[in-house]
C-alpha positions as CSV (number, residue, x, y, z in Angstrom):
1,M,-60.9,-20.2,-3.8
2,S,-57.7,-18.2,-4.1
3,I,-57.2,-14.9,-2.3
4,E,-55.8,-12.1,-4.4
5,F,-53.4,-9.5,-2.9
6,L,-53.0,-6.0,-4.2
7,S,-49.3,-5.9,-3.7
8,E,-46.4,-8.0,-2.5
9,E,-46.2,-5.7,0.5
10,E,-49.8,-6.7,1.4
11,R,-49.0,-10.4,0.9
12,A,-45.9,-10.1,3.2
13,V,-47.8,-8.2,5.9
14,V,-50.7,-10.7,5.9
15,K,-48.3,-13.7,6.0
16,A,-46.4,-12.2,8.9
17,E,-49.7,-11.6,10.8
18,Q,-50.7,-15.2,10.1
19,I,-47.5,-16.5,11.7
20,R,-47.8,-14.1,14.6
21,A,-51.3,-15.2,15.3
22,F,-50.3,-18.9,14.9
23,F,-47.4,-18.7,17.3
24,S,-49.5,-16.9,19.9
25,E,-51.9,-19.9,20.2
26,T,-50.0,-23.0,19.0
27,N,-48.0,-23.8,22.1
28,D,-51.1,-24.6,24.2
29,Q,-52.3,-26.9,21.4
30,N,-48.8,-28.5,21.1
31,L,-48.5,-29.3,24.8
32,A,-52.1,-30.5,25.0
33,G,-51.5,-32.9,22.1
34,A,-48.7,-34.7,23.9
35,L,-50.8,-34.8,27.1
36,V,-53.9,-36.3,25.4
37,L,-51.9,-39.0,23.6
38,S,-50.3,-39.9,26.9
39,L,-53.6,-40.2,28.7
40,L,-55.0,-42.3,25.8
41,V,-52.1,-44.7,26.0
42,Y,-52.6,-44.9,29.8
43,V,-56.2,-45.9,29.3
44,V,-55.8,-48.6,26.6
45,H,-52.2,-49.9,27.0
46,D,-53.0,-52.9,29.2
47,G,-52.7,-56.1,27.1
48,I,-50.9,-54.5,24.1
49,P,-47.2,-54.6,23.3
50,D,-45.1,-51.6,24.4
51,W,-43.6,-51.2,20.9
52,T,-47.0,-50.2,19.5
53,W,-47.0,-46.9,21.4
54,Q,-43.8,-46.3,23.3
55,P,-41.5,-45.2,20.4
56,A,-44.2,-42.9,18.9
57,L,-45.0,-41.3,22.3
58,L,-41.3,-40.7,23.0
59,A,-40.9,-39.2,19.5
60,L,-43.9,-37.0,20.1
61,Y,-42.3,-35.7,23.3
62,V,-39.2,-34.7,21.4
63,V,-41.3,-33.0,18.7
64,T,-43.3,-31.2,21.3
65,L,-40.2,-29.9,23.1
66,V,-38.7,-28.7,19.8
67,R,-41.9,-26.9,18.8
68,A,-42.2,-25.3,22.2
69,W,-38.5,-24.1,21.9
70,Q,-39.3,-22.6,18.5
71,V,-42.3,-20.7,20.0
72,W,-40.1,-19.4,22.7
73,R,-37.5,-18.2,20.2
74,Y,-40.1,-16.6,18.1
75,R,-41.6,-14.7,20.9
76,R,-38.2,-13.4,22.0
77,A,-36.9,-12.5,18.5
78,P,-39.4,-12.8,15.7
79,G,-37.1,-11.0,13.3
80,S,-34.3,-13.5,13.7
81,R,-35.7,-15.7,10.9
82,S,-37.9,-14.9,7.9
83,T,-41.7,-15.4,8.1
84,R,-41.3,-18.3,5.6
85,E,-38.8,-20.1,7.7
86,W,-40.8,-19.8,10.9
87,G,-43.9,-21.2,9.0
88,R,-42.0,-24.0,7.5
89,S,-40.5,-25.2,10.8
90,Q,-44.0,-25.3,12.4
91,A,-45.4,-27.1,9.3
92,I,-42.7,-29.8,9.7
93,G,-43.3,-30.0,13.4
94,G,-47.1,-30.3,12.9
95,G,-46.6,-33.1,10.3
96,L,-44.2,-35.0,12.6
97,A,-46.6,-34.7,15.6
98,G,-49.4,-36.1,13.3
99,V,-47.2,-39.0,12.2
100,C,-46.5,-39.9,15.9
101,W,-50.3,-39.8,16.6
102,G,-51.1,-41.8,13.4
103,L,-48.5,-44.5,13.9
104,A,-49.1,-45.0,17.6
105,N,-52.9,-45.2,17.2
106,T,-52.8,-47.4,14.1
107,A,-50.4,-49.9,15.9
108,M,-52.7,-49.9,19.0
109,L,-55.9,-50.4,17.0
110,A,-54.7,-53.8,15.7
111,H,-54.4,-55.2,19.3
112,L,-57.5,-53.7,20.9
113,P,-61.2,-54.8,21.0
114,T,-63.8,-52.8,19.0
115,E,-64.9,-50.8,22.0
116,S,-61.3,-49.5,22.6
117,Q,-60.9,-48.9,18.9
118,L,-64.0,-46.6,18.9
119,V,-62.4,-44.7,21.9
120,I,-59.2,-44.2,19.9
121,L,-61.0,-43.1,16.8
122,T,-63.1,-40.7,18.8
123,V,-60.0,-39.1,20.4
124,I,-58.3,-38.9,17.0
125,T,-61.2,-37.0,15.4
126,V,-61.6,-34.7,18.4
127,A,-57.9,-33.9,18.4
128,A,-58.0,-33.2,14.6
129,S,-61.0,-30.9,14.9
130,S,-59.4,-29.0,17.8
131,N,-56.2,-28.6,15.8
132,A,-58.1,-27.3,12.8
133,S,-60.0,-24.9,15.0
134,E,-57.0,-23.5,16.9
135,G,-54.6,-23.4,14.0
136,F,-56.8,-21.8,11.3
137,S,-54.7,-18.6,11.2
138,Y,-51.9,-20.5,9.4
139,M,-53.0,-23.7,7.7
140,P,-49.9,-25.8,6.8
141,P,-49.1,-27.1,10.3
142,S,-52.7,-28.1,11.2
143,R,-53.3,-29.5,7.7
144,A,-50.1,-31.7,8.0
145,Y,-51.1,-32.9,11.4
146,I,-54.7,-33.8,10.4
147,V,-53.6,-35.8,7.3
148,A,-50.7,-37.5,9.1
149,S,-52.8,-38.4,12.2
150,I,-56.0,-39.7,10.4
151,G,-54.4,-41.2,7.2
152,P,-52.8,-44.3,8.8
153,P,-55.8,-45.4,10.9
154,T,-58.1,-44.9,7.9
155,V,-55.8,-47.2,5.7
156,W,-55.8,-49.8,8.5
157,L,-59.6,-49.7,8.8
158,L,-59.9,-50.3,5.1
159,T,-57.6,-53.4,5.3
160,V,-59.6,-55.1,8.0
161,G,-62.3,-56.1,5.5
162,D,-65.5,-56.3,7.7
163,R,-68.5,-54.0,7.3
164,L,-68.1,-52.0,10.5
165,H,-64.4,-51.1,9.9
166,T,-65.1,-50.3,6.3
167,I,-67.9,-47.9,7.4
168,L,-65.6,-46.3,10.0
169,A,-62.9,-45.8,7.3
170,L,-65.5,-44.2,5.0
171,M,-66.6,-41.9,7.8
172,L,-63.0,-40.8,8.4
173,L,-62.5,-40.3,4.6
174,V,-65.5,-37.9,4.8
175,F,-64.3,-36.3,8.0
176,L,-60.8,-35.6,6.7
177,P,-61.6,-33.2,3.8
178,M,-64.5,-31.7,5.6
179,T,-62.3,-30.7,8.6
180,I,-59.6,-29.3,6.3
181,W,-62.3,-27.4,4.2
182,Q,-63.8,-25.9,7.4
183,A,-60.4,-24.9,8.6
184,R,-59.6,-23.4,5.2
185,K,-62.8,-21.3,5.3
186,R,-61.8,-19.9,8.7
187,N,-58.3,-19.3,7.3
188,Q,-59.7,-17.4,4.4
189,I,-61.9,-15.2,6.7
190,F,-58.8,-14.5,8.8
191,I,-56.7,-13.6,5.8
192,E,-59.5,-11.3,4.4
193,A,-59.8,-9.7,7.8
194,Q,-56.0,-9.0,7.8
195,Q,-56.2,-7.7,4.2
196,L,-59.0,-5.3,5.3
197,R,-57.1,-4.2,8.3
198,F,-53.9,-3.7,6.2
199,R,-55.9,-1.7,3.6
200,N,-57.7,0.4,6.3
201,E,-54.3,1.1,7.9
202,A,-52.8,2.0,4.6
203,M,-55.9,4.2,3.8
204,A,-55.6,5.8,7.3
205,K,-51.9,6.5,6.7
206,E,-52.7,7.9,3.2
207,L,-55.5,10.0,4.6
208,T,-53.1,11.3,7.3
209,T,-50.5,12.1,4.7
210,Q,-53.2,13.8,2.5
211,R,-54.4,15.7,5.6
212,D,-50.8,16.8,6.4
213,V,-50.4,17.9,2.8
214,A,-53.7,19.7,2.8
215,E,-52.7,21.5,6.1
216,Q,-49.4,22.4,4.6
217,A,-51.2,23.7,1.5
218,Y,-53.6,25.6,3.7
219,H,-50.9,27.2,5.7
220,A,-48.9,28.0,2.5
221,K,-52.0,29.5,1.0
222,A,-52.7,31.5,4.1
223,R,-49.1,32.8,4.0
224,F,-49.5,33.6,0.3
225,L,-52.7,35.5,1.0
226,A,-51.1,37.5,3.8
227,A,-48.2,38.3,1.5
228,A,-50.3,39.0,-1.5
229,S,-52.7,41.1,0.5
230,H,-49.9,43.2,1.9
231,D,-47.4,43.3,-1.0
232,L,-50.0,43.9,-3.8
233,R,-51.7,46.6,-1.9
234,Q,-48.5,48.6,-1.2
235,P,-47.9,49.8,-4.8
236,M,-51.7,50.3,-5.2
237,Q,-51.5,52.7,-2.2
238,A,-48.6,54.6,-3.7
239,L,-50.4,54.8,-7.0
240,S,-53.5,56.2,-5.3
241,I,-51.5,58.9,-3.5
242,F,-49.7,60.0,-6.7
243,H,-52.9,60.1,-8.6
244,E,-54.3,62.4,-6.0
245,L,-51.2,64.6,-6.1
246,L,-51.4,64.8,-9.9
247,R,-55.0,65.9,-9.7
248,H,-54.0,69.2,-8.0
249,E,-51.2,69.9,-10.4
250,A,-51.7,72.2,-13.4
251,Q,-52.8,70.1,-16.3
252,T,-54.0,70.4,-19.9
253,P,-57.5,69.3,-20.6
254,R,-56.0,66.2,-22.3
255,G,-53.8,65.5,-19.3
256,A,-56.8,65.7,-16.9
257,E,-58.7,63.3,-19.1
258,L,-55.8,60.8,-19.1
259,L,-55.5,61.1,-15.3
260,T,-59.2,60.4,-14.9
261,H,-58.8,57.2,-17.0
262,A,-55.7,56.2,-15.0
263,R,-57.6,56.6,-11.7
264,Q,-60.5,54.6,-13.0
265,S,-58.1,51.8,-14.1
266,A,-56.4,51.8,-10.7
267,E,-59.8,51.6,-8.9
268,A,-60.8,48.7,-11.2
269,M,-57.5,47.0,-10.4
270,N,-58.1,47.5,-6.7
271,A,-61.6,46.1,-7.0
272,L,-60.3,43.0,-8.8
273,L,-57.6,42.5,-6.2
274,D,-60.1,42.7,-3.4
275,A,-62.5,40.3,-5.1
276,L,-59.7,37.8,-5.9
277,L,-58.4,37.9,-2.3
278,D,-61.9,37.4,-0.9
279,V,-62.5,34.4,-3.1
280,S,-59.1,32.9,-2.2
281,K,-59.7,33.5,1.5
282,L,-63.1,31.8,1.4
283,D,-61.7,28.8,-0.4
284,A,-58.8,28.6,2.1
285,N,-61.2,28.8,5.1
286,V,-59.3,31.8,6.3
287,I,-62.5,33.7,6.9
288,K,-64.5,32.4,9.9
289,A,-68.1,33.2,10.6
290,D,-68.9,35.0,13.9
291,C,-72.6,34.3,14.1
292,R,-74.7,35.9,16.8
293,P,-78.2,37.3,17.4
294,F,-78.8,40.8,16.2
295,P,-81.7,42.9,14.6
296,V,-81.7,42.5,10.9
297,Q,-82.7,46.2,10.6
298,T,-79.1,47.2,11.4
299,V,-77.9,45.6,8.2
300,L,-80.9,46.9,6.2
301,A,-80.3,50.4,7.4
302,E,-76.7,50.3,6.4
303,M,-77.5,49.0,3.0
304,A,-80.0,51.9,2.5
305,R,-77.4,54.5,3.5
306,E,-74.8,53.0,1.2
307,F,-76.9,52.3,-1.9
308,M,-79.6,55.0,-1.9
309,P,-77.2,57.6,-3.4
310,I,-75.8,55.1,-6.0
311,A,-79.3,54.1,-7.1
312,E,-80.4,57.7,-7.3
313,H,-77.4,58.6,-9.4
314,Q,-78.3,55.7,-11.8
315,G,-81.9,56.7,-12.0
316,I,-83.1,53.6,-10.2
317,R,-85.7,53.6,-7.5
318,L,-84.3,51.7,-4.5
319,R,-86.7,50.7,-1.7
320,V,-85.5,49.1,1.5
321,M,-88.4,47.6,3.6
322,P,-87.9,47.8,7.4
323,C,-88.0,44.6,9.4
324,S,-88.2,44.1,13.2
325,A,-87.0,40.5,13.1
326,Q,-84.0,39.2,15.1
327,I,-81.7,36.8,13.3
328,V,-78.6,34.7,14.0
329,S,-75.8,35.5,11.5
330,D,-72.5,37.3,11.0
331,P,-73.5,40.9,10.4
332,A,-70.3,41.8,8.5
333,L,-70.5,38.7,6.2
334,L,-74.3,39.1,5.7
335,G,-73.6,42.7,4.7
336,Q,-71.0,41.6,2.2
337,V,-73.6,39.2,0.6
338,L,-76.3,42.0,0.4
339,R,-73.8,44.5,-1.0
340,N,-72.9,42.2,-3.9
341,L,-76.5,41.4,-4.6
342,L,-77.6,45.1,-4.5
343,S,-74.6,46.2,-6.6
344,N,-75.6,43.6,-9.2
345,A,-79.2,44.5,-9.1
346,I,-78.5,48.2,-9.7
347,R,-75.9,47.4,-12.4
348,Y,-78.2,45.1,-14.4
349,T,-81.4,47.2,-14.1
350,P,-81.2,49.9,-16.8
351,A,-84.4,51.4,-15.6
352,G,-87.0,50.4,-13.0
353,R,-86.9,49.4,-9.4
354,V,-84.8,47.5,-6.9
355,L,-86.3,46.2,-3.6
356,L,-84.6,44.9,-0.5
357,G,-87.0,43.2,1.8
358,C,-87.6,40.3,4.2
359,R,-90.2,37.6,4.6
360,R,-90.7,35.1,7.4
361,R,-90.6,31.4,6.5
362,Q,-91.4,29.3,9.7
363,D,-88.2,29.6,11.8
364,R,-86.2,31.4,9.2
365,L,-86.1,34.9,7.6
366,L,-85.8,35.2,3.9
367,I,-83.8,38.3,2.9
368,G,-84.3,39.0,-0.7
369,V,-83.1,41.5,-3.4
370,F,-85.7,42.0,-6.1
371,D,-85.1,43.9,-9.3
372,T,-86.9,44.6,-12.6
373,G,-83.7,44.3,-14.7
374,I,-82.7,42.2,-17.6
375,G,-83.2,38.9,-15.9
376,I,-81.2,35.6,-16.3
377,A,-82.0,32.8,-18.7
378,H,-82.8,29.5,-17.0
379,E,-79.8,27.7,-18.6
380,E,-77.4,30.3,-17.2
381,Q,-78.7,30.4,-13.6
382,A,-76.3,27.7,-12.3
383,A,-73.3,29.1,-14.2
384,I,-73.5,32.7,-12.9
385,F,-72.1,31.6,-9.5
386,S,-68.9,30.5,-11.2
387,E,-65.8,32.8,-11.1
388,F,-65.7,35.4,-13.9
389,Y,-69.0,34.3,-15.5
390,Q,-71.3,37.1,-16.5
391,A,-74.6,36.6,-18.2
392,G,-74.9,38.9,-21.2
393,N,-71.3,40.2,-21.1
394,K,-69.5,38.1,-23.6
395,A,-67.3,41.1,-24.5
396,R,-66.1,41.3,-20.8
397,D,-67.1,45.0,-20.4
398,R,-65.5,46.0,-17.1
399,Q,-68.2,48.6,-16.5
400,Q,-70.5,45.6,-15.9
401,G,-68.2,44.3,-13.1
402,I,-65.6,41.5,-13.1
403,G,-67.8,38.4,-12.6
404,L,-66.7,37.6,-9.0
405,G,-69.6,39.1,-7.0
406,L,-72.0,36.1,-7.1
407,S,-69.2,33.7,-6.7
408,I,-68.3,35.4,-3.4
409,V,-72.0,35.5,-2.5
410,E,-72.3,31.8,-3.0
411,R,-69.2,31.0,-0.9
412,V,-70.2,33.4,2.0
413,A,-73.8,32.0,2.1
414,R,-72.4,28.5,2.3
415,L,-70.0,29.6,5.1
416,L,-72.9,31.1,7.0
417,D,-75.1,28.1,6.3
418,H,-77.7,30.5,4.8
419,P,-79.3,28.7,1.8
420,L,-79.2,30.9,-1.3
421,S,-82.0,30.9,-3.9
422,L,-82.6,32.5,-7.3
423,R,-85.7,33.2,-9.3
424,S,-85.4,35.0,-12.6
425,E,-87.0,35.5,-16.0
426,P,-85.3,37.2,-18.9
427,G,-86.7,40.7,-19.4
428,R,-88.7,40.6,-16.2
429,G,-86.0,40.7,-13.5
430,S,-84.5,38.6,-10.8
431,C,-84.8,37.8,-7.1
432,F,-81.8,36.6,-5.1
433,A,-82.5,35.6,-1.5
434,V,-80.7,34.2,1.5
435,S,-82.4,32.4,4.4
436,A,-81.1,33.1,8.0
437,P,-82.4,31.5,11.2
438,L,-84.7,33.6,13.3
439,T,-84.3,34.1,17.0
440,T,-86.3,35.8,19.8
441,A,-83.4,36.5,22.2
442,P,-81.0,39.1,20.9
443,D,-77.5,39.3,22.4
444,P,-77.4,42.6,24.2
445,A,-73.6,42.6,24.3
446,A,-73.2,42.1,20.7
447,T,-72.3,45.0,18.4
448,P,-74.5,44.4,15.4
449,L,-72.1,45.7,12.8
450,S,-68.4,46.5,12.6
451,K,-67.6,50.2,13.0
452,P,-68.1,51.9,9.7
453,E,-65.2,53.6,8.0
454,P,-65.3,57.3,8.4
455,A,-67.0,59.2,5.6
456,P,-64.9,61.7,3.6
457,S,-64.6,65.0,5.5
458,A,-62.8,68.2,4.8
459,G,-61.4,68.5,8.3
460,N,-58.9,71.3,8.8
461,L,-55.4,69.8,9.2
462,K,-53.4,73.0,8.6
463,G,-50.4,73.2,10.9
464,R,-50.8,69.7,12.3
465,R,-47.5,68.0,12.9
466,I,-47.8,64.5,11.5
467,L,-45.3,61.6,11.9
468,M,-45.7,59.1,9.0
469,I,-44.1,55.6,9.5
470,D,-43.9,53.2,6.5
471,D,-41.2,50.9,5.2
472,E,-42.0,51.7,1.6
473,E,-40.1,54.7,0.3
474,A,-42.6,55.4,-2.5
475,I,-45.4,55.5,0.0
476,R,-43.4,57.8,2.4
477,T,-42.7,60.1,-0.5
478,G,-46.3,60.2,-1.7
479,M,-47.7,60.6,1.8
480,H,-45.2,63.4,2.6
481,A,-46.4,65.4,-0.4
482,L,-50.1,64.6,0.2
483,L,-50.0,65.6,3.9
484,Q,-48.0,68.8,3.0
485,G,-50.7,69.6,0.5
486,W,-53.2,69.5,3.3
487,G,-51.2,72.0,5.2
488,C,-49.5,69.6,7.6
489,E,-45.9,69.6,8.8
490,V,-44.7,66.1,8.0
491,T,-41.9,63.9,9.4
492,T,-41.4,60.4,7.8
493,A,-39.6,57.3,9.1
494,G,-39.1,53.9,7.7
495,S,-39.2,51.9,11.0
496,V,-40.0,52.1,14.7
497,A,-36.3,52.6,15.6
498,E,-35.9,55.4,13.1
499,A,-39.0,57.2,14.3
500,L,-37.9,57.0,17.9
501,A,-34.4,58.1,17.1
502,R,-35.7,61.2,15.3
503,I,-37.8,62.1,18.3
504,E,-34.9,61.5,20.7
505,R,-32.8,63.9,18.6
506,G,-35.5,66.5,18.8
507,Q,-36.1,66.3,15.0
508,A,-39.8,65.5,15.4
509,T,-42.6,67.1,17.5
510,I,-45.9,65.5,16.6
511,D,-49.6,66.1,17.0
512,A,-50.6,62.7,15.4
513,V,-49.0,59.6,14.0
514,I,-49.9,57.5,10.9
515,S,-48.2,54.1,10.9
516,D,-48.1,51.1,8.6
517,M,-49.0,47.9,10.4
518,G,-46.1,45.8,9.0
519,L,-42.7,47.5,9.4
520,S,-39.2,46.3,8.7
521,G,-37.1,45.5,11.7
522,P,-38.4,44.6,15.2
523,G,-41.8,45.8,16.1
524,N,-44.9,46.7,14.1
525,G,-47.1,49.7,13.8
526,I,-48.9,49.0,17.1
527,D,-45.6,48.8,18.9
528,A,-44.6,52.1,17.3
529,I,-47.8,53.9,18.4
530,E,-47.5,52.5,22.0
531,A,-43.9,53.7,22.2
532,L,-45.0,57.2,21.0
533,R,-47.9,57.4,23.4
534,K,-45.6,56.7,26.3
535,R,-43.7,59.9,25.3
536,Y,-46.6,62.1,24.2
537,G,-49.5,60.8,26.3
538,A,-52.0,58.0,26.0
539,H,-54.4,60.2,23.9
540,L,-51.9,60.9,21.1
541,P,-54.0,60.7,17.9
542,A,-53.0,57.6,15.9
543,L,-54.1,55.9,12.7
544,L,-53.0,52.4,11.7
545,V,-52.9,51.5,8.0
546,S,-52.2,48.1,6.6
547,G,-52.3,45.9,3.5
548,D,-52.9,42.9,5.8
549,T,-56.6,42.0,5.8
550,S,-56.3,38.9,8.0
551,Q,-58.5,38.3,11.1
552,A,-55.3,38.4,13.2
553,A,-54.4,41.9,12.1
554,L,-58.0,43.1,12.7
555,R,-58.0,41.5,16.1
556,A,-54.7,43.1,17.1
557,A,-55.9,46.6,16.0
558,R,-59.1,46.1,17.9
559,E,-57.3,45.0,21.1
560,A,-55.1,48.1,20.9
561,N,-58.2,50.3,20.4
562,L,-56.8,51.7,17.1
563,L,-58.7,52.6,14.0
564,M,-57.2,50.7,11.1
565,L,-57.7,51.4,7.4
566,H,-56.9,48.9,4.7
567,K,-54.6,49.9,1.7
568,P,-55.1,51.1,-0.9
569,I,-56.8,54.0,0.9
570,K,-58.4,56.9,-1.0
571,P,-57.0,60.2,0.1
572,A,-60.4,61.5,1.0
573,R,-60.9,58.6,3.4
574,L,-57.5,59.0,4.8
575,R,-58.1,62.7,5.5
576,A,-61.5,62.0,7.1
577,A,-60.0,59.3,9.3
578,L,-57.1,61.5,10.4
579,S,-59.5,64.3,11.2
580,E,-61.7,61.9,13.2
581,V,-58.9,60.5,15.4
582,I,-57.6,64.0,16.1
583,A,-61.0,65.2,17.1
584,L,-61.7,62.1,19.1
585,N,-58.5,62.3,21.1
586,R,-59.0,66.1,21.6
587,D,-62.3,65.2,23.3
588,E,-60.6,62.6,25.4
589,D,-58.0,65.2,26.6
590,R,-60.8,67.6,27.4
591,R,-62.6,65.0,29.5
592,S,-59.4,64.1,31.3
593,G,-58.7,67.7,32.1
594,Q,-62.2,68.2,33.5
595,A,-61.8,65.1,35.6
596,A,-58.5,66.5,37.0
597,V,-60.1,69.8,37.9
598,T,-63.1,68.4,39.6
599,A,-61.3,65.8,41.6
600,P,-59.8,68.3,44.2
601,A,-63.1,70.0,44.6
602,R,-64.8,66.8,45.5
603,A,-61.9,66.0,47.9
604,G,-62.5,69.3,49.6
605,D,-66.2,68.6,50.0
């Protein structure tokens, strides 16, 4: 049975391993062979001529020393000769050792009685079996020894002519191929084991390479997402600002209509950008789930506040059923799932009802969104979780969404390990549900939901001195005009250094600062705000804006205790946030002042 190799490299590696294993064990067998033949001669040499054993034994000593010297050389410098040359030298040595054994024993057999002949034949067969057992890793040396040591005695036994010697010869003729066959079987097992080892090592190396490639691709994708998130949002921010500025300019009815369409297109582009980035982040494992115990009612209440006005505007009856259960999940990611499901339910329910409710299922809570909308055909229910697939929207009407909401839902549910289910019938409605694990021990330290973004407010900003830092000239220009329109006195800068230089020269006295997170030159928006607060006080109102939606940026803003808004920011949201931080820091100043006034009085007491 031949052994197939997948490549010449595999053949070479396996052959080298055979030689290495053989040389690691053959020296003991080599020396033992010379010793055993010497003891055998010592036992039976009385009464037989010296020429029958002496030349062969001396030749065996020489062969043994040469083979031992070759083993010593191999162990010191295995690369000094090729694998083939090392193997051939040992095969020749094994054959010569077998010839010495065969000639000496055959010559002695002719001068010994039957009892001594049986002793010699027993020793020959044991030595052959031992050689086959110890030398199975590389067959040629042991095979040459076995044939050369057993062949001559077998021939002599056949020439004697009596029944006993003939039977003994036939036994040796059976023993010879059986011994070689058994050794070959072990040799094949050894080779197959080496092949498996080589292939496993090659597979492990390939997997390591693929892992390294995947990690490089992951980091490249993360870098791309960070760049795309920032660089694509920058022009969208400028576009949003200029649309707002145009809205307050004198316009013809036709111009107002065109501006409305332009703003709607920009908002649709922004929604598409957000969805694409969310899908990419989920696929790249950039988003990590922060699961913790919290009351599910916090998420339900937020969904009610957010979607009740939308449903009412569309003429849909939305009902959110209260629930007292505690679950283990990521509140922000679970909210993202429910937002997408509710948005779809309202969009695809021309008239009727939408229900958000919960139901206990053993140790899990089923959170479902039910609607009486158009429903989904059974054959389309698997496809709707694919990107850009929309049931019943072959014309790609953008008013029906962009087809990424359910794809995001499926990915986020998988990330949270919340099984997602769907039941739907065309014309009767649909039910999407996620299953979250229940718990009875809420985490008292956990904040159930992230801080909501400030609602639009018409706070009075007239006369406020605002420093705006952004490295995009278009955004600085637009923000300057926008803030001036709100009655603010505005100073703009493109970097931390420029902002600090203007303050040092007395060109800027500020009541609040708005800074981009990523700025050109050394330092970022957080560094700029910290530097300004050292000059104007720790309670200087500050607002951080960024196109970077990574967890690292969010964590940095949270650690600096700064409110951060993500570009593109609607002007109304920006104004509300700016009014909020000014009011918040004014309250901090007031509390600090009261503490300073009451401290001496307490000391006097």
